[in-house]
C-alpha positions as CSV (number, residue, x, y, z in Angstrom):
1,M,5.7,-98.6,-111.6
2,S,7.7,-100.2,-108.9
3,S,11.2,-99.1,-108.1
4,S,12.8,-102.3,-109.4
5,E,10.8,-102.1,-112.7
6,Y,11.9,-98.4,-113.1
7,L,15.6,-99.1,-112.3
8,A,15.7,-102.0,-114.8
9,R,15.3,-99.4,-117.6
10,Q,17.8,-96.8,-116.2
11,Q,21.4,-96.0,-116.7
12,L,23.4,-94.0,-114.1
13,T,26.2,-91.5,-114.8
14,V,28.1,-90.4,-111.7
15,L,29.7,-87.0,-112.1
16,V,33.0,-86.5,-110.3
17,P,34.4,-82.9,-110.5
18,V,38.2,-82.9,-110.0
19,Y,40.4,-80.0,-109.2
20,N,43.9,-80.8,-108.0
21,E,43.0,-84.0,-106.3
22,E,45.9,-86.2,-107.4
23,E,46.5,-87.4,-103.8
24,S,42.9,-88.7,-103.5
25,L,42.1,-90.2,-106.9
26,G,43.7,-93.6,-106.3
27,Q,41.7,-94.2,-103.1
28,F,38.6,-92.7,-104.7
29,V,38.7,-95.3,-107.5
30,L,39.0,-98.1,-104.9
31,E,35.9,-96.8,-103.1
32,M,34.0,-96.3,-106.3
33,N,34.8,-99.8,-107.5
34,K,33.0,-101.2,-104.4
35,F,29.9,-99.4,-105.5
36,L,30.2,-100.5,-109.1
37,A,30.4,-104.1,-108.0
38,E,27.0,-103.8,-106.3
39,T,25.0,-101.2,-108.1
40,P,21.7,-102.6,-109.7
41,V,21.9,-100.0,-112.4
42,P,24.4,-99.9,-115.3
43,T,26.8,-97.1,-114.2
44,T,29.4,-94.9,-115.8
45,V,31.7,-92.7,-113.8
46,L,32.4,-89.4,-115.6
47,F,35.3,-87.4,-114.2
48,V,35.2,-83.7,-115.0
49,N,38.7,-82.3,-114.7
50,D,38.3,-78.6,-113.8
51,G,41.6,-77.3,-115.2
52,S,43.8,-79.0,-112.6
53,T,47.4,-77.8,-112.4
54,D,48.8,-80.9,-110.6
55,G,49.0,-84.4,-111.9
56,S,45.2,-85.1,-111.8
57,L,44.7,-85.1,-115.5
58,A,47.5,-87.7,-116.2
59,L,46.0,-89.9,-113.5
60,L,42.5,-89.6,-115.0
61,R,43.9,-90.7,-118.4
62,D,45.4,-93.8,-116.8
63,I,42.3,-94.6,-114.8
64,C,40.0,-94.4,-117.8
65,K,42.3,-96.4,-120.0
66,A,42.3,-99.2,-117.5
67,A,38.6,-99.5,-116.9
68,P,35.7,-99.0,-119.4
69,Q,33.3,-97.8,-116.7
70,Y,35.4,-94.7,-116.2
71,E,35.4,-91.7,-118.6
72,F,36.6,-88.1,-118.3
73,I,36.3,-84.7,-119.9
74,S,38.7,-81.9,-119.2
75,L,37.9,-78.3,-119.1
76,R,40.5,-76.0,-120.7
77,L,40.5,-73.6,-117.8
78,N,39.5,-73.8,-114.1
79,S,35.9,-72.7,-114.2
80,G,34.5,-73.6,-110.7
81,L,32.3,-76.4,-109.3
82,S,29.1,-75.2,-110.8
83,T,30.5,-75.2,-114.3
84,A,32.2,-78.5,-113.9
85,I,28.8,-80.1,-112.8
86,K,26.9,-78.5,-115.6
87,A,29.6,-79.6,-118.1
88,G,29.2,-83.2,-116.8
89,I,25.4,-83.0,-117.1
90,D,25.7,-81.8,-120.7
91,H,28.0,-84.7,-121.6
92,C,26.5,-87.6,-119.7
93,R,24.5,-90.3,-121.4
94,G,22.6,-91.8,-118.5
95,T,18.9,-91.4,-117.6
96,L,19.9,-90.8,-114.0
97,V,22.8,-88.5,-113.1
98,G,24.7,-88.7,-109.8
99,Y,27.2,-86.4,-108.2
100,I,30.0,-87.1,-105.7
101,D,33.2,-85.2,-104.8
102,S,36.6,-86.9,-105.4
103,D,37.9,-86.1,-101.9
104,I,36.2,-89.2,-100.4
105,Q,34.5,-87.4,-97.6
106,T,31.3,-89.2,-98.7
107,S,31.0,-92.8,-99.7
108,P,29.7,-94.0,-103.1
109,M,28.1,-97.0,-101.3
110,D,25.5,-94.6,-99.9
111,F,24.1,-94.3,-103.4
112,L,22.7,-97.8,-102.9
113,K,20.2,-96.4,-100.4
114,F,19.0,-93.7,-102.9
115,F,17.7,-96.1,-105.6
116,E,14.6,-97.2,-103.7
117,F,13.1,-93.7,-103.9
118,F,12.9,-93.6,-107.7
119,P,10.7,-93.1,-109.6
120,E,8.5,-91.6,-106.8
121,F,11.1,-88.8,-106.3
122,D,12.9,-86.9,-108.9
123,M,16.1,-86.2,-106.9
124,V,17.6,-87.7,-103.8
125,N,19.9,-85.4,-101.8
126,G,22.2,-86.5,-99.0
127,I,22.4,-85.0,-95.5
128,R,25.9,-85.3,-94.0
129,A,25.5,-86.9,-90.6
130,K,28.1,-86.3,-87.9
131,R,30.2,-84.0,-90.2
132,Q,33.9,-84.6,-90.0
133,D,35.0,-81.0,-90.8
134,T,36.9,-78.2,-89.1
135,A,35.1,-75.9,-86.8
136,V,35.5,-73.0,-89.2
137,K,34.1,-75.1,-92.1
138,K,31.1,-76.3,-90.0
139,L,30.3,-72.8,-88.8
140,S,30.5,-71.1,-92.2
141,S,28.4,-73.8,-93.7
142,K,25.8,-73.5,-91.0
143,I,25.6,-69.8,-91.4
144,A,25.3,-70.1,-95.2
145,N,22.6,-72.8,-95.0
146,T,20.6,-70.8,-92.4
147,V,20.7,-67.6,-94.5
148,R,19.8,-69.5,-97.7
149,R,16.9,-71.3,-96.1
150,A,15.6,-68.0,-94.6
151,L,15.7,-66.3,-98.0
152,I,14.4,-69.1,-100.3
153,N,12.7,-71.5,-97.9
154,D,13.3,-74.6,-100.1
155,G,13.4,-77.1,-97.2
156,I,16.8,-78.5,-98.3
157,E,18.7,-79.3,-95.1
158,D,22.2,-79.8,-96.6
159,T,22.4,-78.2,-100.0
160,G,26.2,-78.6,-100.0
161,C,26.2,-82.3,-99.5
162,P,28.2,-83.8,-102.4
163,L,26.0,-86.9,-102.8
164,K,23.0,-86.6,-105.1
165,I,21.1,-88.5,-107.8
166,M,18.7,-86.7,-110.2
167,K,16.6,-87.7,-113.1
168,I,18.3,-86.5,-116.3
169,E,15.2,-84.6,-117.5
170,Y,15.4,-82.3,-114.4
171,A,19.2,-82.0,-114.5
172,R,19.2,-80.9,-118.2
173,R,17.0,-77.9,-117.4
174,V,19.2,-76.6,-114.6
175,P,20.7,-73.3,-115.8
176,L,24.3,-72.5,-115.4
177,F,25.1,-69.6,-113.1
178,H,27.6,-68.8,-110.4
179,G,26.8,-70.9,-107.3
180,M,24.4,-73.1,-109.2
181,H,25.6,-76.2,-107.4
182,R,24.3,-74.8,-104.1
183,F,20.7,-74.8,-105.4
184,L,20.3,-78.1,-107.3
185,G,17.5,-79.3,-105.0
186,A,15.7,-75.9,-105.2
187,L,16.1,-75.9,-109.0
188,V,14.5,-79.4,-109.2
189,Q,11.6,-78.1,-107.1
190,L,11.2,-75.1,-109.4
191,Q,10.5,-77.6,-112.2
192,G,7.8,-79.3,-110.1
193,G,10.1,-82.1,-109.0
194,R,10.1,-83.9,-105.7
195,V,13.3,-84.1,-103.6
196,K,13.9,-86.8,-101.0
197,Q,16.6,-86.2,-98.3
198,L,18.6,-89.0,-96.6
199,P,21.3,-89.1,-94.0
200,V,24.7,-90.2,-95.4
201,Q,28.1,-90.9,-93.9
202,H,30.7,-88.2,-93.7
203,F,34.5,-88.7,-93.3
204,P,37.6,-86.5,-92.8
205,R,39.3,-85.5,-96.0
206,F,41.5,-88.4,-97.1
207,A,44.3,-86.2,-98.5
208,G,45.0,-82.8,-100.0
209,T,43.5,-79.5,-98.9
210,A,40.0,-78.0,-99.1
211,K,39.3,-75.6,-101.9
212,Y,36.9,-73.4,-99.9
213,N,37.4,-70.9,-97.1
214,L,35.3,-68.7,-95.0
215,W,34.9,-66.1,-97.8
216,N,33.5,-68.5,-100.4
217,R,31.5,-70.5,-97.8
218,A,29.7,-67.5,-96.2
219,W,29.7,-64.4,-98.4
220,K,29.6,-65.9,-101.8
221,P,26.6,-68.2,-101.0
222,L,24.7,-65.1,-99.7
223,V,25.3,-63.3,-103.0
224,D,24.3,-66.4,-105.0
225,T,21.1,-66.8,-103.0
226,F,19.9,-63.3,-104.2
227,G,20.8,-64.4,-107.7
228,F,18.7,-67.6,-107.3
229,R,15.8,-65.5,-106.0
230,W,15.9,-63.4,-109.2
231,I,15.9,-66.6,-111.3
232,R,13.0,-68.1,-109.3
233,S,10.9,-65.0,-109.8
234,R,11.2,-65.3,-113.5
235,W,11.2,-69.1,-113.9
236,K,8.7,-70.7,-116.3
237,N,7.5,-74.2,-116.8
238,Y,5.4,-75.7,-119.7
239,E,3.5,-78.9,-120.4
240,I,2.8,-80.4,-123.8
241,G,-1.0,-80.8,-124.3
242,E,-0.9,-82.5,-127.6
243,Q,1.8,-83.6,-130.1
244,H,2.0,-85.2,-133.5
245,T,5.4,-86.3,-134.9
246,G,6.4,-88.5,-137.8
247,D,8.0,-88.7,-141.1
248,H,6.1,-86.6,-143.6
249,A,8.6,-87.0,-146.5
């Protein structure tokens, strides 16, 4: 099946985790609207409010009232990025599921480059080119990525890149655990899926402050990597050999 034939049958849900991003949401919608005007796939944007304590939830209500392509769910308590992504996967209705952060450090327009690699690949993962981050953030991410690759050898160059699209059947099987968002590519591979990696644009943060520091960018990923190794050692896949279904009433 060609890429165009495959995409003609698909629907995309783009997950957007939000935690105290009221300063960025207006500009994020402007950038996302550019993508929505050009996407070849019917697309819904699903915000996942992760217990924000600023005005983010009120803004999300207004955004979603004004445009039918925008929806949101709101977690009762702040639960972390992995939980927000998993909640979005559990509540999306698309056959493809994308992920982008609301801080506008990556561009939704880069999603357009991803589509040509479906259905050959089961996930497309961005690689942030010419990263526009602080020196501390770059160093901590580099250390974490180096250690993670050494311990699990998954070949994913930039697991922290917040720009991805996955087939929903692979996303649904991703288990929820602390730090799960750092291993989405590896978890797709565990299921026998193929991951394509592409360079994407990267920009300075538009507004607000980063939610991560040296502690959760270096030490926590190391702990999470050992957790992933445990999951990988016990992971099981299955294939249906024969099936009969029907109404036997």
